[in-house]
N, C-alpha and C positions, 0 to 999 in steps of 0.2 A: 376183618372186612370193615371198610369205612362206612359209617352210618349215613342215612339219607340226610341228616341234618347238616352234613359237611358238603352237600352238593354244590352250593354256590362257590365255596372256596375251591373245590375240585375243578369246576368249570372255568373259574377265573384263572387259576394256575395253568389250565390247559389252553388258554387263549392263543399263545404264540403258535402252538401246533395246530390249532383250529384255523388260524390264518393261512398256515402252510397247506393244510388239507384243501382249503378252498382254491388256493392258487394252483395246486396240482390238478384239481378237477377241471380247471379252466384252461390250463396250459395246452396249447395246440389248437384251441378253439379260434375260429377266424376273428372273433371280436375281442379276444383276450387282451392283446396289446393296446388297441385304441381305448378300451374301457379302463385298462390299468392306468394308462396315462391320464385319463379324465378323472378316475375315481381316487387316484393316489393321494392328491392333496386335499381331499374332502374334509378329513378330520385330522390332518397333520401327518406325522411320519408313518412309515410302514407299520401295519398292525393296529393303528389307532382307530380306524373305522370299525374293525371287527370288535375291538374292546369296548367301544362306545355302544354298539348295538347289543352286544351281550349284556352290558351293564343295564341297559334299558329293559331287556327281557327279564333279567333277574329281579329288577326293582319293580316290575309290573307297571312301568311308565309308558305312556304313548310317545310317539315321535314328536318332539317340539317343532314348532313352526319353522324355526331356523334350520333344523335338520331336513324337514320336508323341502325347503327351498333349495338345499344343496342337492337333493335327489332330483328335483325338477331341473336344476342346472346340468346335472349329469345327462338327463334326457335330451336337453338342447345340444350338448356337445356330441352325443351319439348321433343325433339327426344331422348335424353339420358334418360329421365324418362319414355320412352315408351308410351307417350300420343299419341293415334292414331290421324292422321291428321284430319279426319272428326270431331273428338271430339274437337280438337284445333280450327278448323274452326267454329264450332258451338259456341264456347265461344266468338269468335270475333263478331258473329252476335248477340248473346244475349247482349253483352256489348254495342254494338253500338245502338241497339234498346232501351235498358234501358236508355242510355244517351239522346237519342232523346226525349223519352217520358218525362223524368225529366225536360229537358230544355223547352220543349213546355208547360209544366204545369205551369211554372212561367212567361212565356213570355206574355207581354201585347197584347191584341187583335189588337192594331194598328200596331204592329210590324210583322204582318204576312209575308209580302214580305221579310223583312230582315231576319226573322227566316228561311224562305225557302232557302234563299241563304246561310246562315250559315250551315244549315243541309246538303246541297249539298257539301259545302266545307269540312265539317267534314267527309262526306262519302269518298271524294277523298283522304283526308289525311289518313283516316283509311285504305283505299285500299293500299296506299304506305307502310304503316306500316305492313299490312298483307303480302304483297309481300316480304318485307325484312324478316319477321318472317319465311315464307315458304322457302325462300332461305337458311336461317340458318338451318332449319329442313332438307332440301334436302342435304345439305353439310355434316351434321353430320354423316350419315351412311357411307360416303366414307372412314372414318377412318378404316372401317372393311375390305377394300380391295376387295369388291365384288359388282357387279352392281345389283344383284338380289334384295336386299332390296330397292334400288332406283327405280327399275322397279315396284315393288309392291307399293311403295309409289306413283309413278306416276299414276298407275291404280286407287288407292284410291283417289288421287287428282281429276282426271277426273270424277270419279264416284260422288264425292262430289260437283262437279261444281266449284271448286276453280281454280285460275290461275295455269297453269301447265308448262308454258314455262321454268321457272327457273329450275324446277326439271328435265324436259326433257333434258335440256342442261347438267345438272350434270350427268344424267344417260347415256348420249350419244345416245339418242333416237330421231329420227326425227318424230314429231307428224304427223299423218295422218289427212287429212281434216275431216274425219268421221270414226266412229268405229261401227261395228256390236257388240252388247252386247249379250253374251251368258251367261245364268244362268243355272247351272248344279248341280245336286245332284247324287252322286253314293254312297249311305250309306253303301253298302256291301264292298266297297273298303276302309277299314279304316287303313290298315297297313302303316307303314312308307315307306316300299318298294314300295307299289302301288303308293303312293303320289310322291315318288322320280321319278319313271318312268314317271308319268303323267306330273310333272313339267319340267322334262328334255325335253319331247316332246314339251311343250309350249315354253321353252327357245330356242329351235332349230328353231322356226318359227320367221322369221324376223318381228320385229315391234309389236309382240303380247305382250299384257300386261295382268296381272291377279292378283287377290287377293282372299284369302280364302283358302279352302282345298276341298277335295273330298266330304265332308259332306255338303258343301255350297260354290260353286266356281263361281266367276264372271270373265269372260274372255273377253277382248276387242280385236277383230280382225280388223286390218286396212281395211277400206272399200272403197278404191279408186275404186275398182271393186266390187260392192255388191255381184255379183254371186260367185266370187272367195272367198269372205269372208264367204258366206253361205256354200260353199263346204268345206272350212277349218273347220268351226264349226261342220258340219256333220261328217267329217272324224275324228275329235278329239273325238266326242261323240261315234262314232262307235268303236273307239279304246278302250274306257273305257268299253263299253258293252262287248267287246270281252274278257275282263279280269275278268269278274264276271258272276256268275249265278244269281245274284240279279238284280233288275231294275236299269236303269239309266234314270233319268228324266231330260229333258233339254228344254229350251225355248230361243228364240232369238228375238231381236228387233233392228231395224235401223230406226231412226226417222229424222236424219239430221246431223248437224255438232257437234263440240265438246260440245257446250252449251246444246245440246239435250241429252247428255249421261245420266244424272240423270233421265230424263223422260223415256228414252228407258229402263233403268234398272227397273223402276217402272212397265212399261208395261210387260217386260219379266218376272218379279217376279209374277205378277198377272197371266200370262199365265201358269207359272210353277205350281202355286197352282192348276189350273184346270187340267193340265197334270197329276199330282199325283193322281187325283180323277177319271180320265177317265179309265174305265175298260179295254179298248183295246188299251191303249197308247203304242206306239212303243218306242224302245230305240233310239230316234233321236230327234233333236231339232224341236220344233213346233213354228209357228208364230201365232200372234193374229188372222189373217184372216183365219186361218185353224180351229179355235175353237170359232167362233162368237156365235154359239148357246149356247155353254157351258159358255162363258163369260157373255152372257145375263142372263142365269140362275143364275149365281153367284150374280148378282145385283138385283134379283127379289124375295124377300122373299115370296110373295104370290104364285108365280109359284112354288117355292120350296116346299111349303106346299102341293100344289096339286099333285106334283110329289111324295111326300112321301106317299100320299094316294093311289097312283098306286101300290106301293110295299107292303103296309100294309097287304093285303089279303094273301100274300105269307108266312107270318109268321105262317100260319096254317099248312104248310107242312115242311118237313125236307130238309134242304140244298137247298131250291128252289132259294134263292138269289144267293148263291154260284154257283149253276148250271148256272144261267144266266151270271154271271161274267166270269166264265171259258169259256162258249160258245163264248162270245164276244172276250175274249182274244185269243181264237183259230180261230178268223176270221170266225166264224160260221161253222167251220169244225166239224161236229158231231162225227166223228170217233176219231179225236184227243181229243175232249172235253171229250168223254167217257173214253179214256185212262188216261187223266189227273185227272179225278174224280175217277178213279179206280172202274168204274161200267160198266155193260154190255150196249151195245148200246140200247137194248130194254128198259133198265131201264131209260136211258136218254130220250127216246121217251115218256115213261110214265110220267117222271117229267115235260116235256114240256107240255103234255096234262093237267097235274094237274095245272100247272101255268095258262094255258088258262081257265080252268074251275073255278079256284078261283078268277081270276082277271077280266075275261071277255075280256082279250086282248090276241090275238094269237101271241106268240113269233116267229112263223114260217112266219109271214107276214112282209113285209118291214116296214109298219107303226108300227106294234107291237114291233119289235126289236128296232126300233129307239126310241120309247117311253120308253121302258125299259132301254135303254142305258142312256137316259137323266135322268131318275129317279134314276138309280144306281149312276150316276155321282153326282147328287145333294145330295144323301144320304152320299156318301163318302166325299164330300166337307164339309158337316156338321160335320162328325166325325173328319176330319182333323182340322177344326176350333176349335172344343172343345179340341182336344188333342195337340194344338199348332203346327200343321204342321206334326206331326208323328202319324200315325194311326195303332196301332198294330192289329186292327181287319180286316184290309185289307187282301185279300187272298195272300198266298205266291206266288212267281214268278213261272211261268211254266217252265218246263224243256226244254232244247234246242232241 
């Protein structure tokens, strides 16, 4: 077995295969070809970049200023080729993971401690290279003379969990210690004019960052004061709802500091999935603690099957599911529900009696309507999952 003292020679000899391993890990990635074209000439012919960086790691040397400038230029080229920052960041992670796996695969067992130290050093060096790349990416849009692209880039950087200080400085934005994440969909507002008004409202709010559009919008509200951030998110959502007769679905999450933004986005996105399925969802942001029962249903396949059985008897009648959905959306107001269904109130009473007779569950009781609400939510979640988040079979919005 080769001793640990030969580790530098082993890794140096392995460099061509290390370069190949990184290429194989990135091949097929949407950013692979543009980055390959940009990064190829950084340090000369194929494999030279990998050899140079490995040499710096083995020599315990920092990245020279000249090399940092090259990575900054790589960021500029990536921005000009419209590679999204999250995609660029993903490439970094894939390349670093592939490099680590390849080097560990040839390292002698006796060199574990040395390899651990080299891996940590490589991660630090890659972090500096990534920061320089992001700096170049951040500075590239400034040539357009507007701060909006930089603010969007800053939002995407925070959402991705990447270092954001460089971009914040370039955009002239003071980062808040924490952000409330709002995830919002207003699919009825699809015109450029609607989006222009909405984005202007967001731009007018101090420190607010956002990415996406009204079909799928992520907004970061500074949360030094969490209650004020919640009020701002609610006010923005209410403004969207006032502009459309269609639904506005929204969810929020605030989990901690800047490093928690990706997790907060994941939570808010999961809540939004449930909000879109709840029959009586309002046009306002929901938090996870408001929908604990629905979120529990989302993760319990057995319970969802049993809830489906609650609704199956209703298929024997005409529009019985739709009747329950509208009744819930009308906050159990039977007169309004009858108007929305274009039926007489006596017909509504007949349908509710029919629901009770077929299912054995009384929709006029508190327990019954709660059970039907859970069952309808579960069924709509299933349709949303099958249709990729958009369910054409959901009932149209109620009139104001």
